[in-house]
C-alpha positions in Angstrom: -9.7 5.8 -8.4 -7.8 7.0 -11.9 -4.4 7.4 -11.3 -5.2 11.2 -12.5 -6.8 11.3 -9.7 -5.2 10.1 -7.2 -1.9 11.8 -7.6 -4.1 15.2 -7.7 -4.9 14.2 -3.9 -1.5 13.7 -3.3 0.1 16.5 -4.2 -2.8 18.5 -2.3 -2.2 15.4 1.4 1.3 17.0 0.8 0.5 20.7 0.0 1.9 23.2 3.5 2.8 26.6 4.2 4.9 25.5 7.5 6.8 22.1 8.1 6.8 19.4 4.7 4.7 16.6 6.3 7.0 13.8 7.6 4.5 11.3 6.1 5.0 8.9 2.9 2.5 8.3 0.3 2.5 4.6 1.7 1.3 6.0 4.9 -1.2 7.5 3.0 -2.6 5.0 1.0 -2.3 2.5 4.3 -4.2 5.0 6.3 -7.1 5.1 4.4 -7.5 1.3 3.4 -6.6 0.7 7.6 -10.2 3.1 8.3 -11.8 2.3 4.8 -12.0 -1.9 6.5 -13.4 -0.7 9.8 -17.2 0.2 9.5 -17.2 0.6 12.7 -14.6 3.1 13.3 -10.9 3.1 14.8 -9.0 4.8 16.9 -6.0 7.1 16.4 -3.9 5.0 18.6 -4.5 1.7 16.8 -4.0 3.6 13.5 -0.7 5.1 14.7 0.3 1.3 15.8 -0.7 -0.1 12.6 1.1 2.8 10.5 4.0 2.7 12.4 4.1 7.1 12.7 5.2 9.6 15.3 2.0 11.2 17.3 2.9 14.6 15.5 2.8 12.9 12.1 -0.3 10.6 12.6 -2.2 13.7 13.8 -1.3 16.0 10.6 -2.0 12.7 8.1 -5.6 12.5 9.9 -6.3 15.7 9.9 -5.4 16.5 6.2 -7.7 13.2 5.0 -10.5 15.4 7.6 -10.1 18.3 5.4 -10.7 16.1 1.9 -13.9 15.0 3.7 -12.2 11.3 3.1 -12.8 10.3 6.9 -14.1 12.1 9.7 -14.6 11.0 13.5 -17.9 9.6 14.7 -18.5 11.7 17.9 -21.9 9.8 18.4 -20.5 6.2 18.7 -17.5 7.5 19.7 -15.6 4.8 17.5 -12.9 7.2 16.0 -12.5 7.8 12.8 -14.4 6.0 10.2 -14.5 6.7 6.2 -16.7 9.4 4.8 -19.0 8.4 1.2 -16.1 10.3 -0.9 -13.5 8.8 1.0 -15.8 4.8 0.6 -15.0 5.9 -3.1 -11.4 6.8 -2.7 -11.0 3.3 -0.7 -13.1 1.1 -3.2 -11.1 2.6 -6.2 -7.8 1.5 -4.4 -8.4 -1.5 -3.9 -8.8 -2.2 -7.7 -5.9 -0.4 -7.7 -3.7 -2.0 -5.7 -5.1 -5.2 -3.4 -4.9 -4.9 0.1 -1.9 -6.3 1.1 -1.8 -10.1 2.5 0.6 -12.0 4.4 2.5 -14.3 2.6 4.2 -17.7 3.6 8.1 -17.0 3.9 9.7 -19.7 5.5 13.6 -19.3 5.5 13.3 -16.1 3.8 12.6 -17.6 0.5 10.6 -15.1 -1.4 12.9 -11.9 -0.1 14.6 -10.7 2.9 12.9 -10.5 6.2 11.5 -11.8 8.8 7.8 -11.1 7.4 6.6 -10.6 4.2 3.2 -9.3 2.3 1.8 -8.5 -1.0 -0.6 -6.9 -3.1 -1.9 -7.7 -6.7 -1.3 -4.5 -9.5 -3.5 -4.8 -12.9 -1.5 -5.0 -15.8 -3.3 -2.1 -17.3 -2.6 0.4 -14.3 1.8 0.1 -14.6 4.3 1.5 -16.3 5.3 0.9 -19.4 9.1 0.6 -18.3 8.5 -1.5 -14.7 12.7 -0.6 -14.7 15.1 -2.9 -13.0 13.9 -5.0 -9.7 16.0 -3.0 -7.7 13.8 0.0 -7.6 11.2 -2.0 -6.4 13.3 -2.7 -3.4 15.4 0.6 -2.9 11.6 2.3 -2.5 10.5 -0.5 0.1 13.8 -0.1 2.4 13.3 3.6 2.1 10.0 3.1 3.8 11.3 0.9 6.7 11.2 -2.6 5.0 14.3 -5.1 4.2 13.0 -5.5 0.5 10.5 -5.9 -2.2 10.4 -7.9 -5.2 8.1 -7.2 -8.6 6.8 -10.7 -10.7 5.0 -11.0 -13.0 2.3 -13.7 -13.6 2.7 -15.7 -16.6 -1.0 -17.1 -17.0 0.1 -20.7 -15.7 0.0 -20.5 -12.4 3.4 -19.1 -12.1 4.6 -15.6 -11.6 8.0 -14.5 -13.6 11.0 -12.6 -12.4 12.6 -10.1 -14.4 15.4 -12.5 -15.3 12.9 -14.8 -16.4 13.1 -17.3 -13.8 9.6 -18.2 -12.5 8.3 -20.0 -9.4 5.2 -21.0 -7.8 3.6 -19.2 -4.9 1.1 -20.1 -2.1 -1.5 -17.3 -3.1 -5.0 -17.4 -4.8 -5.1 -17.0 -7.9 -8.7 -17.3 -9.5 -8.8 -13.1 -9.8 -5.6 -13.4 -11.9 -4.3 -12.3 -15.4 -1.9 -13.1 -17.7 0.4 -9.9 -17.1 -0.6 -8.9 -13.7 2.0 -7.8 -11.2 2.8 -9.6 -7.4 4.5 -7.3 -5.1 5.9 -8.8 -2.6 7.5 -6.3 0.2 9.0 -7.5 3.4 10.1 -6.2 6.8 10.7 -7.2 10.4 7.4 -6.0 11.7 3.7 -6.7 10.2 4.0 -3.0 9.2 7.0 -3.0 7.9 6.3 -5.3 5.4 2.7 -3.6 4.2 5.0 -0.2 4.1 7.3 -1.6 1.9 4.4 -3.2 -0.4 2.8 0.2 -0.9 6.5 1.6 -1.3 7.1 -0.8 -4.2 3.9 -1.0 -6.0 3.8 3.0 -6.0 6.8 3.1 -7.8 5.9 0.7 -10.8 2.2 3.1 -11.2 2.0 5.7 -13.5 1.2 8.1 -10.6 
């Protein structure tokens, strides 16, 4: 999915004639990815639990995604919400833009502050020219309910570098990584908070 197309979609999802939606961009991306991965369908209650949004907010978000023909309700199988053909293209594009967050072994809060840590990979071609200080990613993660986030760069030799030049090894798969790719680690006190923190931090370095 092109950055410009994603930007236009996000603008439409926030358009309203009444009250501005309380959901944020990370909630939108997380919601699309959850539904996209559930080929048999997923109910609203489970989506709400995964994303940690209130009943009204999740209902509004799902309705807006239906209006954009990204998702639909499968009434025949009664399995809840499924991705549409249009939604599948967006889902696949998002996967290429920001890899779906995966759990990171984070014993003794070694990498970021928080009980649970998740990470995503961002292709170097999609990031801003100037990433800015790492505190920006941390702040965005905290705003969405996480406990922190950090941004590292893959050096091409099995290590990841912090902005200050310090390199560390991390227990993640590196086969698909290229030198210069960005690793975002988000943390929280729950799975949903950590994943949302990862998305929030990732968005802060993309040209959206």
